[in-house]
C-alpha positions as CSV (number, residue, x, y, z in Angstrom):
1,M,123.3,180.8,9.4
2,I,124.5,177.7,10.9
3,R,122.1,178.5,14.0
4,S,119.1,179.5,12.1
5,S,120.1,176.0,10.6
6,H,120.0,174.4,14.1
7,E,116.9,176.0,14.9
8,F,115.1,175.2,11.6
9,I,116.0,171.5,11.5
10,S,115.2,171.2,15.7
11,G,111.6,172.6,14.8
12,L,111.3,170.4,11.6
13,T,112.2,167.4,13.8
14,T,109.7,167.8,16.3
15,P,107.4,165.4,15.9
16,I,110.6,162.7,16.3
17,R,111.1,164.3,19.8
18,V,107.4,163.5,20.5
19,I,107.7,160.2,19.7
20,R,110.3,159.9,21.5
21,L,108.6,161.6,24.6
22,L,105.7,158.9,23.9
23,M,108.1,155.7,24.2
24,D,109.4,157.1,27.5
25,H,106.2,157.5,28.9
26,P,103.9,155.5,27.1
27,K,101.3,156.6,29.4
28,L,100.6,159.7,27.4
29,L,99.3,157.0,24.5
30,G,96.2,157.0,26.4
31,W,95.7,160.7,25.6
32,F,96.3,160.3,22.2
33,I,92.7,158.5,21.8
34,F,90.1,160.9,21.5
35,P,91.9,163.4,18.8
36,M,92.5,160.7,16.9
37,A,88.8,159.2,16.8
38,L,87.6,162.5,16.1
39,T,90.1,163.0,13.3
40,L,88.7,159.5,11.8
41,T,85.0,160.7,11.9
42,V,85.5,164.4,10.5
43,I,87.9,162.8,7.7
44,A,85.2,160.2,7.1
45,V,82.2,162.7,7.0
46,L,84.2,164.8,4.4
47,I,84.8,161.6,2.5
48,Y,81.2,160.8,2.1
49,A,80.4,164.6,1.6
50,L,82.6,164.5,-1.7
51,L,81.2,161.6,-2.7
52,A,77.8,162.9,-1.8
53,G,78.3,165.4,-5.0
54,V,79.6,168.2,-2.8
55,G,82.7,168.8,-4.3
56,A,80.8,169.1,-7.6
57,W,80.8,173.0,-7.3
58,I,84.5,173.2,-7.0
59,Q,85.3,172.4,-10.6
60,P,83.3,175.1,-12.3
61,W,84.9,177.5,-9.8
62,I,88.2,176.2,-10.5
63,A,87.4,176.3,-14.2
64,S,85.8,180.1,-14.3
65,F,88.7,181.0,-12.5
66,A,91.4,179.9,-15.0
67,G,88.8,180.5,-17.8
68,S,90.4,183.6,-19.1
69,Y,93.4,181.8,-19.8
70,S,93.6,179.4,-22.9
71,G,95.3,175.9,-24.0
72,A,98.0,174.5,-21.8
73,L,97.9,177.5,-19.7
74,G,94.7,177.5,-18.0
75,G,94.7,173.8,-17.3
76,L,97.9,174.2,-15.6
77,L,96.4,176.8,-13.7
78,A,93.5,175.2,-12.8
79,F,95.3,172.5,-11.9
80,I,97.6,174.8,-9.5
81,A,94.4,176.3,-8.1
82,G,92.9,172.9,-7.3
83,L,95.9,171.4,-5.7
84,A,95.9,174.9,-3.6
85,V,92.6,174.9,-2.5
86,L,92.8,170.9,-1.3
87,W,95.9,171.5,0.6
88,F,94.5,174.6,2.4
89,S,91.4,172.6,2.9
90,F,93.5,170.4,5.2
91,Q,94.9,172.6,6.9
92,F,91.6,174.1,7.8
93,V,90.1,171.0,8.5
94,G,93.1,170.5,11.0
95,I,92.5,173.8,12.9
96,F,88.8,173.4,13.1
97,I,89.2,169.7,14.5
98,A,91.9,170.9,17.2
99,W,89.2,173.4,18.3
100,I,86.7,171.3,18.7
101,S,88.7,169.0,20.7
102,S,90.4,172.3,22.7
103,P,89.7,170.6,26.1
104,F,90.9,167.5,25.5
105,N,93.9,168.8,23.7
106,D,94.8,170.9,26.7
107,R,94.9,168.2,28.9
108,L,96.9,166.1,26.9
109,A,99.4,169.5,26.9
110,L,99.1,169.4,30.2
111,Q,100.7,165.9,30.6
112,A,102.8,166.4,28.5
113,E,104.4,169.2,30.4
114,R,104.0,166.4,33.5
115,S,105.9,164.3,31.3
116,C,108.7,166.5,30.7
117,G,109.2,167.9,35.0
118,I,107.4,170.5,34.2
119,P,105.1,171.8,37.7
120,D,102.1,172.6,36.8
121,P,100.9,175.9,36.6
122,E,98.2,177.3,39.0
123,E,94.8,176.9,37.7
124,N,91.5,177.6,38.9
125,W,87.8,178.6,37.2
126,V,88.4,181.9,36.4
127,I,91.9,180.9,34.3
128,A,90.1,177.9,32.7
129,I,87.2,180.6,31.3
130,Q,90.4,182.7,30.3
131,G,91.8,180.0,28.2
132,I,88.8,179.2,26.8
133,W,88.0,182.5,25.7
134,L,91.8,182.7,24.2
135,D,91.2,179.5,22.7
136,F,88.2,180.7,20.9
137,K,89.9,184.0,20.0
138,K,93.1,182.3,18.7
139,T,90.8,179.7,16.2
140,I,89.1,182.6,14.7
141,L,92.1,184.4,14.1
142,A,93.6,181.5,12.3
143,L,90.8,180.4,10.7
144,I,90.4,183.8,8.4
145,A,94.3,183.6,8.4
146,V,94.2,180.4,6.2
147,V,91.1,181.8,4.1
148,A,93.2,185.0,3.2
149,L,95.7,182.3,2.7
150,T,94.1,180.3,0.5
151,L,93.1,183.3,-2.0
152,F,96.8,184.2,-1.7
153,G,98.2,181.1,-2.7
154,L,96.1,180.9,-6.2
155,I,98.4,183.9,-7.1
156,P,101.2,182.4,-9.6
157,G,104.8,182.7,-8.7
158,I,104.2,184.2,-5.1
159,G,101.6,181.4,-4.2
160,I,104.8,179.8,-2.0
161,L,104.8,182.3,0.5
162,A,101.2,181.5,1.4
163,W,102.5,178.0,2.1
164,L,105.3,179.2,4.2
165,G,102.7,181.5,6.2
166,M,100.3,178.9,6.6
167,A,103.0,176.7,8.6
168,L,103.3,179.2,10.7
169,V,99.6,179.8,11.2
170,N,100.0,176.6,12.8
171,T,102.7,176.7,15.0
172,F,100.7,179.2,16.2
173,V,97.7,177.5,17.2
174,Y,99.5,174.2,18.8
175,L,101.6,177.0,20.7
176,S,98.7,178.2,22.3
177,Y,97.9,175.6,24.6
178,P,101.2,176.1,27.0
179,L,100.8,180.0,26.6
180,N,97.2,179.7,27.4
181,R,98.1,177.9,30.6
182,R,100.5,180.8,31.6
183,Q,97.2,183.5,30.4
184,S,99.8,184.6,27.5
185,G,97.5,185.7,25.0
186,I,97.6,186.0,20.9
187,R,100.2,188.5,21.5
188,D,102.8,186.9,23.1
189,G,102.0,183.8,21.1
190,I,102.8,185.8,17.9
191,L,105.7,187.9,19.7
192,W,107.3,184.2,20.2
193,I,107.5,183.4,16.8
194,L,109.0,186.2,16.0
195,S,111.5,185.7,18.3
196,H,112.2,182.0,16.9
197,P,111.3,182.1,13.0
198,M,113.3,179.3,12.1
199,R,112.0,177.4,15.2
200,S,108.2,178.5,14.4
201,L,108.9,177.6,10.5
202,G,109.9,174.1,11.0
203,F,107.7,172.8,13.3
204,G,104.7,174.4,11.3
205,I,106.3,172.6,8.0
206,A,106.4,169.5,9.9
207,T,102.9,169.6,11.3
208,T,101.0,170.7,7.8
209,L,102.6,167.8,6.1
210,L,101.0,165.5,8.8
211,F,97.6,167.3,8.1
212,A,98.1,166.5,4.2
213,V,99.0,163.0,4.2
214,P,96.9,160.3,4.2
215,V,97.0,157.8,7.3
216,L,99.4,159.9,9.3
217,N,96.8,162.8,9.7
218,L,94.9,160.6,11.8
219,F,98.1,160.9,13.9
220,A,98.1,164.9,13.1
221,L,96.9,166.4,15.9
222,P,97.9,164.9,19.0
223,L,101.5,164.7,17.7
224,S,100.9,168.5,16.9
225,V,99.7,168.7,20.4
226,V,102.4,167.6,22.1
227,G,104.9,168.9,19.8
228,G,103.6,172.7,20.4
229,T,104.2,172.0,23.9
230,L,107.9,170.7,23.2
231,L,108.5,173.8,21.5
232,Y,107.6,175.8,23.7
233,L,109.6,174.5,26.2
234,R,112.5,173.9,24.0
235,K,112.5,170.5,25.0
């Protein structure tokens, strides 16, 4: 029990260790610029889309979901459904941003390993192509999982399990950068999480919160990329 608690806290506080690493190696901050700029751009586009009325179709959908109920219960269910959709939408967007900035994220993770004194793994064009393909498959799997968890999260009472599942999906996404460089695939990532469940859950909760909190979500992507590397290295 004590070991599990220690593992969970270690995973949860990984972003703090990232900040400490940045303080010791300030040159890493330069690698944060692109993912932060990309995150800001995507968030700005989403805000514009919502203001332009894209979100107008969401309200009728939520209302129809709660339509079979009446009174306060229907209103409560609609409110919970709205929060769930909003929360998982942030996670979906986070994974999408991670995918389109994947090549830069990989270099950021590599720089983090160098800052930790880890020798560079073997690199050539074949390994690079394999890494891109692995990242594509990982992203598709993660996005499918987010959609499934979003629907599961709408079920009253047991929806909390979907939130925990989303945390593990985030761990899977950001753990993949050090794994890809070692030519380890999706199966290896899942096995790593199963071997370190509490550490993975703690880190996943931390990244989930980072992406969901305004302003902090601008820093969430690079912090999560470096955090996934530290998690794998157990630093």
